[in-house]
C-alpha positions in Angstrom: 1.7 104.1 -116.3 0.3 100.6 -115.5 2.3 97.5 -114.8 5.8 97.4 -116.0 8.9 95.1 -115.5 11.6 96.5 -113.3 15.2 95.0 -112.5 16.2 93.9 -109.0 19.7 93.4 -108.1 20.2 90.6 -105.6 22.6 89.6 -103.1 25.2 87.0 -104.3 23.6 83.6 -105.1 20.3 84.9 -103.8 18.3 85.1 -107.0 15.9 82.3 -106.1 15.5 83.5 -102.5 14.7 87.0 -103.6 12.2 85.8 -106.2 10.5 83.6 -103.7 10.3 86.4 -101.1 9.0 88.8 -103.7 6.3 86.3 -104.7 5.3 86.0 -101.0 4.5 89.6 -101.0 2.3 89.0 -104.1 4.7 90.5 -106.7 5.1 88.7 -110.0 8.7 87.9 -110.6 10.6 86.3 -113.5 14.0 84.6 -112.9 15.2 83.3 -116.3 17.3 80.2 -115.9 19.4 77.9 -118.3 20.7 74.3 -118.0 24.4 74.6 -117.3 27.2 72.1 -116.5 29.1 72.9 -113.4 32.5 71.4 -112.8 33.4 70.5 -109.2 36.0 68.2 -107.8 36.6 66.5 -111.2 32.9 65.8 -111.6 30.4 67.3 -114.0 26.9 68.1 -112.7 24.1 69.7 -114.8 22.1 72.3 -112.8 19.8 75.2 -113.4 21.6 78.5 -113.3 20.3 82.2 -113.7 20.7 83.5 -117.2 21.5 86.8 -115.6 23.4 86.2 -112.3 22.3 88.4 -109.4 19.3 89.8 -111.3 15.5 89.2 -111.1 12.7 90.9 -113.0 9.7 92.1 -110.9 6.4 93.5 -112.3 5.2 96.6 -110.6 2.5 99.2 -110.9 4.2 102.2 -109.3 0.9 104.0 -108.6 -0.7 101.0 -107.0 2.0 98.7 -105.5 4.1 99.3 -102.4 7.3 99.1 -104.3 9.5 100.5 -101.5 9.1 97.1 -99.8 11.0 95.5 -102.7 14.2 97.1 -101.5 13.9 95.6 -98.0 13.1 92.1 -99.1 15.5 89.2 -98.0 17.8 88.4 -100.9 17.4 91.8 -102.6 20.4 94.2 -102.7 18.6 97.0 -104.5 16.1 98.0 -107.1 17.4 99.9 -110.1 16.4 103.5 -109.7 17.0 107.0 -111.3 19.0 109.7 -109.5 15.7 110.8 -107.9 15.1 107.4 -106.4 12.2 106.3 -108.7 12.5 102.8 -110.2 13.6 102.7 -113.9 11.4 100.3 -116.0 13.1 97.8 -118.3 12.4 98.8 -121.9 9.1 97.1 -123.3 9.6 93.9 -125.2 12.8 92.6 -123.5 11.2 90.6 -120.7 8.1 89.8 -122.8 10.5 88.2 -125.4 12.3 86.3 -122.7 9.0 85.0 -121.4 8.0 83.8 -124.9 11.3 81.8 -125.2 10.8 80.3 -121.7 9.2 77.1 -120.5 8.3 78.3 -117.0 11.5 79.9 -115.8 13.7 77.7 -118.1 14.9 79.8 -121.2 15.3 78.1 -124.6 18.2 79.8 -126.4 18.0 77.5 -129.4 15.2 79.1 -131.3 17.0 80.7 -134.1 20.0 78.3 -134.7 21.3 78.0 -138.3 24.2 76.1 -140.0 27.4 77.9 -139.8 26.6 79.8 -136.6 29.0 80.1 -133.8 27.7 78.6 -130.5 28.8 78.1 -126.9 28.2 74.7 -125.4 26.3 75.0 -122.1 26.4 71.6 -120.7 28.2 68.2 -120.9 32.0 67.6 -120.9 32.7 70.2 -123.5 30.8 72.9 -121.6 32.0 76.5 -122.3 33.8 75.6 -125.5 32.9 77.5 -128.6 32.2 75.7 -132.0 30.4 76.1 -135.2 27.2 74.4 -136.2 27.7 72.0 -139.0 24.0 70.9 -139.4 20.7 70.8 -137.6 19.2 67.4 -137.4 15.4 66.8 -137.8 15.1 66.0 -134.1 16.3 67.9 -131.1 20.0 67.3 -132.0 22.6 69.6 -133.6 26.0 68.7 -134.9 28.7 71.1 -133.8 32.4 71.3 -134.9 34.8 72.0 -132.1 38.4 73.0 -132.7 40.4 70.6 -130.4 44.2 70.1 -130.7 44.3 71.8 -134.2 41.6 69.6 -135.7 37.9 69.9 -136.1 35.9 67.4 -134.1 32.3 66.9 -134.8 30.0 66.2 -131.8 26.2 65.8 -131.6 24.4 67.5 -128.8 20.9 68.4 -127.8 19.8 71.8 -129.2 19.1 73.0 -125.6 22.9 72.5 -124.8 23.9 75.3 -127.1 23.6 79.1 -127.1 24.4 81.5 -129.9 27.7 83.6 -129.5 27.4 87.2 -130.6 
C-alpha cells in the first residue's frame, strides 16, 4: 500500500498540539492554515487559523508504521477508521493539491481568482463579508465590490485576504 495520508480528528483547539506530538513520534503531518481576522473585545487581530478546524492530516504506511499510537497521542481525539477499525486513507490528490497551494503550512486560496467571482473576505475590518471581484490588479491586490447599506462599495484588499465562495 505504501505511504498514504489519513485524517486525524483532534480535541477542540488542539490541532497544533496534536501535529507537534505526532511529529515528535516521527510522523509527517500537515495542518493547513489561513490568515484570518479575529474580533475580540471590539478589536481586530489577524492570526493563523486552521483551514479545517479540529482536523490534521498524517502520512502513514500501515504495514510499517505503528499507527495505533496515533490514537493515544496528546491532542488527538481519534483517527478516522472503517467499521473494522482500520484507518481510511484520504483520496489521492486532495492533500497533495493542498500541499501545492501552501507555503509551509499557510494555504493560498487566491490561485484561481477571476473577475465576477464571489469571494469571502478573510481578514480586515470587513472579515466574513461576501463580495464580488470587480478586477484583479497587476500586483497582489484585488478590487472587491461589497453590498453595504443597499449600495455597492469598492474596496481594495490583498489577494491573500479573499477566498472563493462556492
